[in-house]
N, C-alpha and C positions, 0 to 999 in steps of 0.2 A: 359812439356816445348815445346809446339807446335810451338812457334815462336823463338826458340833458334837461336841466331846469327843474327837475323833480326834487321834492323834499321827502325823505323817508325816515321813519322811526323803526328801529330794530330792537326788540327787547331781548335780553340775554345776549347782547352783542359784544361782550368783552372777550369771549373765548369761543372755540369750536365752530359750529355751523354758523352761528350769528356773526362772529367776527369775519368769517370768510365771505358771507353775504355782504357785510358792510364794505369790505375791500372791493368786491366786484361792483357794488353800487356806485362807489366813488369813482372807480375806473370808468364806469359808463356815464358819468356826468352828473350824478345826483349829489345833493348835500345830505349827509346822513347823521342822524342822532342815534346813539347807542345807550342803552340802559342796562343795569345789572345791580346786584347787591354789593359788589366789591369795587370800591372806587379805584383801588390800585390797579386792578385788572383793566378797568375802563381807561385809565390813564395810559397804561402800556399799549392798549389797543389803539387809542387815538394817536399816540406817538408813532406807532408802526404804520398807520394809515397815512398820517402826515398832514393832509389838508382836507378841507370841505367835510369836516367831521366835528360834531359836538357830543358831549356825554354828560350824563347826570346819574348819580347813584340813586336807585329807586327799587322798591319792592313792588312787583306787579300785582300782588294780592292786596295792596294797600291803595284804596281809591284816592286818598289824599296825595300820596306819592305820585300817582300817575297824573293827577290833575296838575301838580307842580311841573311835571315833565311837559305836559301840554301847554301850560302857561309859558314855559321857556321857549318852546317852539313858536308859539304865537308871537311872543315879543321879538324874536330874532328873525323869523321867516314869514310869519303871518298865516301860514297854512301848512298842511301836510298832505302829500299825494299818495304815499304808500305806507301802510301800517303793517309791519311784519311781526306777528305774535309768535316769537321764537322761544321765549323762556320756557323751560320745562324740566321736570325732575321725575325720577321714579326708579324703583329697583325691584329685584326679585324678592317677593315676600309671599309665603304660602297663605292661602285663604284663612287657615286656622290661626295665623300669627298676626294678622292685620288688626291694629288697634286704632282708637280714635285719633291719636296723635299722628300716626302714619297716614291715615285717611285724609286728615286735614292738610297735612304737608303736601301730599301729591295733588289733591283736588284744588287746593287754593292756588298753587302756582300755575298749574296747567289750565284749569277751567275758569276759576274766578279771575286769575290773572289775565286771561284773554278777554273776558268780559270787561274788566276795569280798564284795560288798555284801550279797547275800542270805544267804550263809553266816554273816556276822557278826550279821545281824539276826534270823535265824530263832529263836534262843532267846528273843527278846523278843516274838514274834508268837503271838497266840492264835487261837482259833476265830473266823472271820469277818473276819480280816485279809486284806490283799490285796497282791500284788506287781504292779507295772506296769512294763513294759519299753518304752523308747523305741526303736523299730526305725526303719524307713524305707520309703517307697514304693519305693525303689530295689531292695529285696529282691524285688519283684514285676516288675522290669524287667530289661533286659539291657544297661545302658549301657556303652559301651566306655570303657576307661581308668579304670574305677571298680570293678574286680573285687575288690580287697582290701576296700574299705569294704563292698561288697555282701555279700561272704563273711562279714564280721563281723556285719552286721545280720541275715543269714540264719541264722547260728548263734543269735543272740539270739531270733529268731523261733521257732526250734525249741524253745527253752526253754518257750514258752507251752504246748506239748503235754506235754513230758516232765515239767516241774515240776508241771503241773496233776495229772498222774497220781500223781507221787511224793508230793505233799502233800495228796492227796484225803482221807486219814484224819484229817488235822489241820484240815480245813475251811478251808484257806488257798487263796484264788483266785489265779490267775495269768493276766494278760492283757497285751496289747501295744497300743501306739498307734503307727501308722505314719504319720508326718507326710509330707505331699506337699512341694511347693515352699514353704518357709517362710523368707523372707529374714531373716537376722540379720547383724549386723556380723561376728560370729565366723565364720559359715559362709562369707561372701564372702571373708574374709581367709584362711581355711583352704584355700579353693579357688584362691587366688592372684589374685583379682580386686579391682580398685580399687573404691571406692564408686560412681564414675561408670559403670564397666563393669558393676557389679552391677545398677544401675538399668536400663540398656539391656537386659541379659539378661532381667530379670524382665518387662519390657514385652513382649518377644517371647514368653516362656513363657506369659504370661497368655492369649495368643491361642490356645494349644494346649489349654488346660484347659477342659473342659465348663462349669465354673462361671464361666468368663470372667475369672478373676482368680487371682493367686497367693494363698497363704494368709497368715494372720497368726498370731503366737504365741498370741493369744487363742483361736484355733480349737483349738489343741492343749490349752490350759489348760481349756477347757470340757469337752473329752473326758476329760481327766485327773480333773476333778471328778466326772464321771459314773461312771467306772470305780472311783474311790476311795470313792464313796458307797454307801449301802445300796440305792439305786435299781437298781444293777447286780448285786444279790446272786445272781441266777441267770445271770449272764454269766461264763463261765469258759472258759479255753483258747483265746481268740480273738485275732486281730490286727485291730484296728479301723483301717481306712484312713481318714485324714482328709486327703484329697488333691484334693478338688473334682472327682473322677471321672477323674483322670489315668490311673490303672492300668486303668480300664475300656476305654479307647480306645487304649492304647499298642499298637503302636509309633509314636512320633513322634520327631522329632529335637529333643532338648532342648539 
């Protein structure tokens, strides 16, 4: 029960990595709130988790939405100890094909969404609380046709340093988890691959990673438990790569 008594908010918590983190947090004793844009997915996730979980449909890029989420947490729990900025989107788009609509779509969800989530929750966060950002191993790589997503994740990565300094007097920690290749249905769909194509792509990628395999959502959940727990009380301002060693040996063709 490493998170016993803690209250956590996980954005994008209805599916994929966010859902797995929510399950692990509840298992470790936390009360968890999950948000996302699709209420039906949130309901399914809450039903699957079973207890000690609340949810609210919200768009992280809408400050009013996130303030409503914070108001719900305040009314029901009074505070929040862990804010996990997990919601994110992005796909392969060539530099020459990026338009304003795609730019806004990716930047608003990843970058502005992280800002608004933290802004809304800060009044509920006390000494010893923590912010965790879900970045990406791609921010350490130079993948072609992925520049917009990488730019968004790089901006989030920078928050680990600036917010650590800005919140130091409040004793609020800020860290990031950078997932490596973690297959999820949403990720494959966002990148335009069918389930069959995704399986073949991951078989190839597994041969490139020093760990000899692609990652699993549980790998990220385990890291999120550590960074959310008091075990990591002296860990601050870092980006934790959970990538099986991929960034250490890049460049490779993914």
